[in-house]
C-alpha positions, 0 to 999 in steps of 0.5 A: 500499500502506497503512503499518502504524503501531505503537503498541507495541514488542511488536507491531513486534517480533512482526512483525519476528520478534524474540524477546520477550526481546530486546524486553523487554531493549530496553525496559529499556535504553531506560527506564534510558537515559532516566532516566540522561539526565534525571539527567545533564541535571539535574546538568549532568554531563560525560562525564568526571564520569560516567566518574569516578562510574561507573568506566566509560571516557569512550568507553563513556559517550559510546557510552551517551549518543550511540550505539545501545543495542544494543551497551550492556549492562544491566550498564553502564547499571546501573553508570552509574545507580548512580554517579548515586545512582539505584537500579534495581528489576526488576519481573517480571509474568506475560506477557499 
């Protein structure tokens, strides 16, 4: 049996029966986490420093950096981004 390769998360989600809104949230979380990690690396910040600037606990910070995004809310990611002086913009488009 030939394995199907996916180039788009939407196609994978559709085949797995995942609701489009959950896919959209996963994409937002992934993009936000990626940008946060870039900023953390560029500033060489520790989990403790991130906790201070964001108001989140070190445990939450570690979960965001090292763990699954499934258990991390967009609100916490936005708080962390704001603590890093990053602005977050939401863009809404018509579905294709």
